[in-house]
C-alpha positions in Angstrom: 65.5 133.2 49.3 68.4 134.1 51.6 69.8 137.6 51.3 73.6 137.7 51.9 74.6 140.8 53.9 77.6 142.9 53.3 80.8 140.8 54.1 82.2 143.3 56.6 78.9 143.6 58.5 78.5 139.8 58.4 81.9 139.3 60.0 81.1 141.8 62.7 77.8 140.1 63.4 79.5 136.7 63.5 82.0 138.1 66.0 79.1 139.0 68.3 77.6 135.5 68.0 81.0 134.0 68.8 81.2 136.1 71.9 77.8 134.8 73.0 78.6 131.2 72.5 82.2 131.2 73.6 85.6 131.7 72.1 85.9 128.0 71.0 82.6 128.0 69.0 82.8 127.1 65.3 82.8 130.3 63.3 81.4 128.6 60.2 78.4 127.3 62.2 77.7 130.8 63.4 78.0 132.2 59.9 75.7 129.4 58.5 73.0 130.1 61.2 73.2 133.9 60.5 72.7 133.4 56.8 69.8 131.0 57.5 68.0 133.8 59.3 68.8 136.4 56.7 71.2 138.3 59.0 68.8 138.6 61.9 71.2 138.4 64.9 68.5 137.8 67.5 67.0 134.9 65.7 70.4 133.5 65.0 71.5 133.8 68.6 68.3 132.2 69.9 68.8 129.3 67.5 72.4 128.8 68.5 71.4 128.8 72.2 68.7 126.2 71.5 71.4 123.9 69.9 70.7 124.5 66.2 73.7 124.1 64.0 72.2 124.8 60.6 73.2 121.6 58.8 71.7 121.8 55.3 70.0 118.6 54.0 71.7 117.2 50.9 70.2 118.5 47.6 67.5 116.3 46.1 68.2 114.3 42.9 65.9 116.5 40.9 68.1 119.5 41.5 71.1 117.9 39.8 71.8 119.0 36.2 74.3 117.6 33.7 77.0 119.7 32.2 75.2 119.6 28.9 72.0 121.4 28.0 70.0 118.2 28.2 68.0 117.2 31.3 68.6 113.7 32.7 66.7 111.7 35.1 69.7 110.4 37.1 72.4 112.6 38.6 75.9 112.4 37.1 78.6 111.1 39.5 80.7 113.7 41.1 84.4 113.9 40.0 86.8 112.1 42.4 88.1 114.3 45.2 91.6 115.5 44.5 94.0 116.7 47.2 95.2 120.2 46.7 98.5 120.6 44.8 98.5 116.9 43.9 99.0 116.1 40.3 96.2 114.0 38.7 97.4 110.9 36.9 95.6 110.2 33.7 95.0 106.4 33.7 93.9 106.5 30.0 97.5 107.0 28.8 99.4 103.8 28.9 102.8 105.2 28.6 102.3 108.1 31.0 105.5 108.6 33.1 103.5 109.4 36.2 101.6 106.2 36.0 104.7 104.1 35.5 106.3 105.9 38.5 103.2 105.3 40.7 103.1 101.6 39.8 106.8 101.1 40.5 106.4 102.7 44.0 103.4 100.4 44.7 105.5 97.4 43.8 108.3 98.5 46.1 106.0 98.7 49.1 104.5 95.2 48.7 106.0 92.8 51.2 106.6 89.2 50.1 104.0 86.9 51.7 105.2 84.1 54.0 104.6 80.5 53.0 102.5 79.9 56.1 101.3 81.7 59.3 104.1 83.3 61.3 103.7 83.8 65.1 105.8 86.1 67.2 106.2 89.7 68.1 105.4 92.3 65.5 108.4 93.6 63.4 106.5 96.8 62.7 108.4 99.9 64.2 106.6 101.4 67.2 104.2 104.3 66.6 103.4 106.5 69.5 100.0 107.3 68.0 99.0 103.7 68.8 100.2 103.6 72.4 97.7 101.9 74.7 96.5 104.4 77.2 93.3 104.0 79.2 90.7 106.5 77.9 89.7 107.5 81.5 93.3 108.2 82.6 94.9 111.6 82.3 98.3 110.9 80.7 99.9 113.9 82.4 98.7 112.9 85.9 99.9 109.3 85.3 103.4 110.2 84.0 105.1 109.2 87.2 103.1 106.0 87.5 104.1 104.9 84.0 107.7 105.9 84.6 107.9 104.0 87.9 106.2 101.0 86.4 108.7 100.9 83.6 111.5 101.1 86.1 110.0 98.2 88.1 109.8 96.1 84.9 113.3 96.9 83.9 114.6 96.0 87.4 112.7 92.7 87.3 114.2 91.9 83.9 117.7 92.8 85.0 117.5 90.9 88.3 119.6 87.8 88.6 120.0 85.3 91.5 123.8 85.5 91.4 124.1 89.1 92.5 121.4 88.8 95.3 123.3 86.0 97.1 126.6 87.7 97.6 127.6 89.3 100.9 129.6 92.4 100.1 131.7 93.7 103.0 131.6 97.4 104.0 134.6 99.4 103.1 137.0 99.7 106.1 136.3 103.5 106.5 132.5 102.8 106.7 132.7 100.0 109.3 133.5 102.3 112.1 130.4 103.4 114.0 130.1 107.2 114.3 127.6 109.9 115.2 125.0 107.5 116.7 124.9 105.4 113.6 122.8 102.2 114.1 124.0 98.7 113.4 123.0 96.4 110.6 122.8 92.6 111.1 124.2 90.7 108.1 124.0 87.0 107.8 126.1 85.3 105.1 123.1 83.5 103.5 120.5 85.8 101.8 117.8 83.3 102.7 118.1 84.4 106.4 118.1 88.2 105.8 114.4 88.6 106.5 114.8 87.0 110.0 118.0 89.0 110.8 116.1 92.2 109.8 113.3 91.4 112.4 115.9 90.7 115.1 117.5 94.0 114.2 114.2 95.8 114.3 113.2 94.5 117.7 116.3 96.2 119.1 115.0 99.6 118.1 111.7 99.1 120.0 112.6 100.7 123.4 110.3 98.4 125.5 111.8 95.2 124.0 115.4 96.5 124.4 114.9 97.5 128.0 113.1 94.2 128.9 115.9 92.2 127.2 118.6 94.1 129.1 117.1 93.0 132.4 116.5 89.4 131.4 118.7 86.6 132.9 118.3 82.9 132.5 117.0 81.1 135.6 119.7 79.3 137.6 119.0 76.1 139.6 119.4 76.3 143.4 122.9 75.7 144.9 124.6 76.2 141.5 127.5 78.8 141.8 128.7 78.9 138.2 126.6 78.6 135.1 127.5 78.4 131.5 125.3 80.1 128.8 122.3 77.9 127.8 122.7 75.8 124.6 119.1 74.7 124.1 115.5 75.6 124.5 113.9 79.0 124.9 116.7 80.2 127.2 119.2 79.5 124.4 117.1 81.7 122.1 116.9 84.6 124.6 120.6 84.4 125.4 121.5 84.6 121.7 119.2 87.6 121.4 120.8 89.2 124.5 124.2 88.8 122.9 123.0 90.4 119.6 121.4 93.3 121.4 124.4 94.0 123.6 126.7 94.1 120.6 124.2 96.4 118.8 124.2 98.7 121.7 127.9 98.9 122.5 129.9 97.6 119.5 132.1 100.0 117.6 131.5 98.0 114.4 128.4 99.1 112.4 127.8 95.8 110.6 127.6 92.5 112.5 127.7 89.0 111.1 125.2 86.9 113.1 125.7 83.5 111.5 126.7 81.9 114.8 123.7 83.2 116.6 120.9 82.5 114.1 120.7 78.7 114.8 119.2 79.5 118.2 116.1 80.9 116.5 115.2 77.9 114.3 114.7 80.0 111.2 113.0 78.7 108.0 114.7 79.9 104.9 113.2 82.4 102.5 113.3 80.5 99.2 111.4 82.6 96.8 108.7 85.1 96.0 105.9 82.5 96.4 105.8 83.6 100.0 106.3 87.2 101.0 108.7 88.2 103.9 105.7 89.3 105.9 103.9 86.0 105.6 107.0 84.3 106.9 106.7 86.3 110.1 103.0 85.5 110.8 101.8 82.4 109.0 103.9 79.2 108.9 106.8 79.1 109.6 105.7 82.0 111.9 109.1 83.4 112.7 108.0 86.5 114.5 104.9 84.9 116.0 107.0 82.1 117.6 109.8 84.5 118.7 107.3 86.9 120.4 105.6 83.9 122.2 109.1 82.8 123.4 109.9 86.3 124.7 106.5 86.7 126.4 106.8 83.4 128.3 110.4 84.1 129.3 109.6 87.5 130.8 106.5 86.1 132.6 108.7 83.2 134.0 111.3 85.7 135.2 108.6 87.5 137.3 107.2 84.2 138.5 110.6 83.0 139.7 111.1 86.2 141.7 107.6 85.9 143.3 106.4 89.0 141.6 103.2 89.3 139.5 103.5 89.4 135.7 104.4 92.8 134.3 101.5 94.9 133.0 100.8 95.6 130.3 102.0 92.6 128.2 104.9 93.2 126.0 104.0 91.8 122.6 100.6 90.1 122.9 97.3 91.9 123.3 94.0 90.2 124.2 90.9 90.7 122.2 87.4 89.2 122.0 83.7 90.0 121.5 82.4 93.3 122.9 79.7 91.3 124.5 82.0 88.8 126.2 81.2 88.0 129.8 83.8 88.2 132.6 85.9 85.1 132.7 85.1 84.2 129.1 88.1 82.9 127.1 89.8 85.6 125.1 92.1 85.4 122.1 95.6 86.9 121.9 97.9 87.8 119.1 101.3 89.5 118.7 100.9 90.4 115.0 97.8 91.9 113.3 97.3 91.0 109.7 96.1 93.9 107.6 94.8 93.2 104.1 96.0 96.2 102.1 93.5 95.4 99.3 90.7 94.3 101.5 88.5 97.4 101.2 88.2 101.0 100.1 90.4 102.3 103.0 94.0 102.6 102.0 95.3 103.7 105.4 96.2 101.7 108.6 93.5 103.1 110.9 90.8 102.6 108.2 91.7 99.0 107.6 92.2 98.3 111.3 88.7 99.6 112.0 87.2 97.6 109.2 88.8 94.4 110.4 89.1 94.6 114.2 85.9 96.5 114.9 83.8 95.1 112.1 80.2 94.7 113.1 79.1 91.1 113.6 75.8 89.4 112.5 74.6 89.7 116.1 73.5 93.3 116.7 75.9 95.3 118.9 78.6 92.6 118.7 82.1 93.4 117.5 85.7 92.5 118.2 87.5 94.8 120.6 90.8 94.9 122.5 90.5 93.9 126.2 94.1 94.2 127.2 96.5 96.2 125.0 100.2 95.4 124.8 103.3 97.6 124.8 104.2 96.6 121.3 101.9 96.1 118.3 103.1 94.6 115.0 101.1 94.9 111.8 101.7 92.6 108.9 100.6 94.3 105.6 99.4 91.5 103.3 98.5 91.9 99.7 96.0 89.3 98.5 96.7 88.0 95.0 93.1 88.3 93.9 93.1 92.0 94.5 96.5 92.4 92.9 95.3 90.8 89.6 92.0 92.6 89.5 93.5 95.7 87.8 96.3 98.2 87.9 94.2 100.8 89.7 94.4 98.7 92.9 98.2 98.6 92.9 98.5 102.2 91.9 97.4 103.7 95.2 100.0 103.4 98.0 99.0 102.2 101.5 99.7 104.8 104.2 100.4 104.7 107.9 100.9 107.4 110.5 103.9 108.1 112.7 101.5 107.7 115.7 98.2 106.0 116.3 95.7 105.9 119.2 94.1 102.5 119.9 91.5 103.9 122.3 88.7 103.6 119.8 89.3 99.8 119.7 89.4 99.2 123.5 86.5 97.4 125.3 85.9 100.3 127.7 85.3 102.7 124.9 82.8 100.6 122.9 79.7 102.6 123.7 81.4 106.0 123.2 82.9 105.0 119.9 79.6 103.4 118.7 77.8 106.8 119.3 80.5 108.7 117.5 80.5 106.3 114.6 76.8 106.5 114.3 77.0 110.3 114.3 79.8 110.1 111.7 77.6 107.9 109.4 74.8 110.4 109.7 77.1 113.3 108.7 78.4 111.3 105.8 74.9 110.7 104.6 74.2 114.4 104.9 77.3 115.2 102.8 76.0 113.0 100.1 72.6 114.6 100.2 74.2 118.1 99.9 76.3 117.0 96.9 73.2 115.7 95.1 71.4 119.0 96.0 74.3 121.0 94.5 74.1 118.9 91.4 70.4 119.7 90.9 71.3 123.4 91.1 73.9 123.3 88.4 72.7 120.6 86.0 69.5 119.6 84.2 69.0 116.8 81.8 72.7 116.1 81.6 73.6 119.7 80.7 75.3 122.5 82.6 72.2 124.6 83.3 74.3 127.2 85.2 76.5 127.8 82.2 73.5 128.1 79.9 71.9 130.7 82.3 75.1 132.8 82.2 75.1 132.6 78.4 71.5 133.7 78.3 72.2 136.7 80.6 75.1 137.7 78.3 72.8 137.6 75.3 70.2 139.8 76.9 72.9 142.1 78.3 75.0 142.5 75.1 73.2 141.2 72.1 69.4 141.7 72.3 68.4 144.8 70.3 65.2 146.8 71.2 65.3 148.3 67.7 64.1 151.6 69.1 61.0 150.0 70.6 60.6 151.2 74.2 58.2 148.3 75.1 60.7 145.8 73.7 63.5 147.4 75.6 61.5 147.3 78.8 60.8 143.6 78.3 64.5 142.8 77.6 65.5 144.7 80.8 62.9 143.0 82.9 64.0 139.6 81.7 67.6 140.4 82.3 66.9 141.5 85.9 65.0 138.3 86.6 67.7 136.1 85.2 70.4 137.9 87.2 68.4 137.5 90.3 68.0 133.8 89.7 71.8 133.5 89.1 72.6 135.3 92.3 70.2 133.1 94.3 71.7 129.9 92.8 75.3 131.0 93.3 74.6 132.0 96.9 73.0 128.6 97.5 76.0 126.8 96.0 78.4 128.8 98.2 76.4 128.0 101.3 76.2 124.3 100.3 80.0 124.1 99.7 80.7 125.7 103.1 78.4 123.2 104.8 80.0 120.2 103.0 83.5 121.4 104.1 82.4 121.8 107.7 80.8 118.4 107.8 83.8 116.7 106.2 86.1 118.3 108.8 83.9 117.1 111.6 83.8 113.6 110.2 87.6 113.5 110.0 88.0 114.8 113.6 85.1 113.2 115.3 87.2 110.4 116.8 90.1 112.8 117.5 89.1 113.8 121.0 90.6 113.8 124.4 88.5 110.9 125.5 90.1 108.7 122.9 93.7 109.9 123.1 95.2 108.1 126.1 96.7 105.0 124.5 99.2 106.3 122.0 101.6 104.2 120.0 104.6 105.5 118.0 106.1 104.1 114.9 109.4 102.4 115.6 110.3 100.2 112.6 109.1 99.9 109.0 110.2 96.8 107.0 110.3 97.2 103.2 110.4 94.9 100.2 110.9 96.1 96.7 109.2 93.1 95.1 112.2 91.1 94.0 114.1 88.3 95.6 117.4 88.5 97.4 119.2 90.2 100.2 119.5 93.5 98.4 115.7 93.8 98.0 114.9 94.0 101.7 115.6 97.0 103.9 114.1 98.8 106.9 113.6 102.2 108.5 114.3 102.4 112.3 113.8 105.2 114.7 116.7 105.7 117.1 117.8 108.6 119.3 115.2 111.0 117.8 116.3 110.3 114.2 115.1 108.0 111.4 117.6 105.7 109.7 117.5 103.6 106.5 119.3 100.3 107.0 119.9 98.1 103.9 122.3 95.3 103.3 125.2 97.5 102.5 123.8 101.0 103.4 123.1 102.9 106.5 121.9 106.5 106.1 119.9 109.1 108.0 116.6 110.0 106.4 113.7 112.3 107.1 110.4 111.2 108.6 108.7 112.3 105.3 110.8 109.7 103.4 109.8 107.0 105.8 106.1 107.7 105.5 106.1 108.2 101.7 108.3 105.4 100.4 106.4 103.8 97.5 109.1 101.3 96.6 107.6 98.0 95.3 104.2 99.5 94.6 104.0 98.2 91.0 105.3 94.7 91.9 102.8 94.0 94.6 105.2 94.8 97.4 106.3 97.7 99.6 106.0 98.0 103.4 105.2 94.5 104.8 105.7 94.8 108.6 105.3 97.7 111.0 106.4 97.9 114.7 104.6 100.4 116.9 105.1 100.7 120.7 103.6 102.7 123.5 104.7 106.3 123.5 107.4 106.9 126.1 106.9 109.5 128.9 109.0 112.7 128.3 111.1 111.9 131.4 112.3 108.6 129.9 115.5 108.7 127.9 115.6 105.8 125.4 119.3 106.3 124.9 120.3 105.8 128.5 122.7 102.9 129.4 121.1 99.5 130.0 122.2 96.7 132.4 123.4 94.1 129.8 125.0 91.0 131.2 128.6 91.8 132.2 130.1 88.8 130.6 128.6 89.7 127.2 129.9 93.2 127.7 133.3 91.7 128.2 133.0 90.1 124.8 132.0 93.4 123.3 135.0 95.1 124.9 137.4 92.5 123.4 135.7 92.8 120.0 136.0 96.6 120.0 139.6 96.5 121.0 140.5 94.0 118.2 138.5 95.9 115.6 140.0 99.3 116.4 143.5 97.8 116.3 142.9 96.8 112.7 141.9 100.3 111.5 144.3 103.0 110.2 145.4 105.3 113.0 143.9 108.4 111.3 140.4 106.8 111.6 140.6 106.1 115.3 142.6 109.1 116.6 139.6 110.9 117.9 138.0 107.8 119.6 138.5 107.3 123.4 137.2 104.3 125.3 137.7 104.7 129.0 139.5 101.7 130.5 139.2 100.0 127.1 135.6 98.9 128.1 132.1 100.0 127.6 130.5 102.3 130.2 129.8 100.5 133.4 126.3 99.6 134.6 124.8 98.2 137.7 125.0 94.5 138.2 121.6 92.9 137.9 121.4 89.4 139.4 118.9 86.8 138.1 116.3 85.7 140.6 115.4 82.1 141.4 113.3 81.3 144.4 114.1 84.8 145.7 118.0 84.2 145.8 120.5 86.0 143.7 122.7 84.1 141.3 126.4 84.6 140.5 127.5 86.3 137.4 127.4 84.1 134.4 130.7 83.1 132.7 130.9 83.2 128.9 132.4 80.5 126.7 133.9 83.2 124.4 131.1 83.4 121.9 131.4 86.4 119.6 129.2 87.9 117.0 131.7 90.2 115.4 
């Protein structure tokens, strides 16, 4: 028989049990256990720590009695449960007003049944309690993801082809180029925007810009006057030279390049079935073909002058097996495809290492760079299989740094990098071992043993009662001392383990960041972006020019911070985002990328005429502070083309203009 203690004393004892088990512990469970052990707090606390919750078994049938004085062999059914403060409707009274009212409400809620099955969206009003949210996802952490996904869907639904095809002119006051503002190339046809964007981006690569400023088409012997080329690769480079000269010297910040684009044999971008990045690398290979044309032209220029080819190459690097013998045929490429969803790494260096330096079946064999180039282009592809495998793949953005070192991928560093990678793997394995060791210290049989130990110490320190027995008091104190010693040892071991893990992780991250592997640095020059929809307004780029970053869109030019460039997650939920990156070798501190370049004088004459005409059309208040000495761009040394070691005369232009 249970003896119920005084109510006040019972509540006080329950409070002690709650303090032992934690503030969130069920008070009724504590009271039930306390009563089960007749108010003995020690037994009750021990039972609670062992997981007992004091559920009473349902009473047996023999304990049930009827409301009359007669014993029956079967229990009487319980009366139906009634909600508090809810009137009970007596169903035995036919004319009861409550019954009639209830039946009428029931009829009103019955929906007429359709004659046959009806298919289509539900007409039931939305209920936030039934929102589909993955059970493993923290709603608060994913608030931005869901909001951005909703915006992406809305943008897709609102998108129409009509507004993407229109070329909207800049307002007059925004057409004037000021404060080092870059230039945007704008073709009339939106199907050509991706190609114009690449031409525009190449201008902001210092090595390409400089090499183009010195290029001149070869001139046959004994020819005194030459017109600009109209076919072949020279036609392509002359058109690019015209574009670059205007981008460098024009006063107009947006240039229509419709007359120059035919020189590049551009395939149109007709839809989202092919991403802008794929158009650059795979057929029709716009950037790949253009870079090959430039490389050949620059090599021919040196060959005609009797000079050896320029080293390093401009746009193509050579790569092959790390075990290739001297003289073995190597491969070359100007654009490196990076599968964004091809592995666990979601950063450029991680994916580059996984692809370029991936170990081969033959031990010790891997792909490495034999001859680096001055410019490296990365095409960020997003495979459809990975995109459809789940939203968790699309949710994490792909990152790229402002500078990268390619030393670890060079042939001469294979042995050093292999040793460091092996050491890196060993440290990663040690980190995993330490994590498992920490887990064994804190958990046992799926439970938090460390938390249980702290609760036990609290019990012996604040709850256990010696009841005036010195021997019992000594045993309690001895047990408490041992438990505290065990806890201190475990906590010290955990602290030491955490420190070791942090040190190892820092070493793993910095193992390849060393002086031996930091000679070949490349800086980010251009980032090409796609928001996932189709049309001219859905492509834009970031360019680095004169120590500043600029965002260049179809009808927008604005200065932005480096943080914006490296953390733009546009297009993330539509399988898009950054699709092409231009890196080039870091320039020595003594080189000024903003210095004047020796563009062909006849093209500079075209720019002078275009500037003069443009400024004459502007309101006087816009151009009052603009001064152009002698109505012409700054002079530059005349650079003759070389053919068989002889200088050619200055080329005469046929009046072509890109303004």
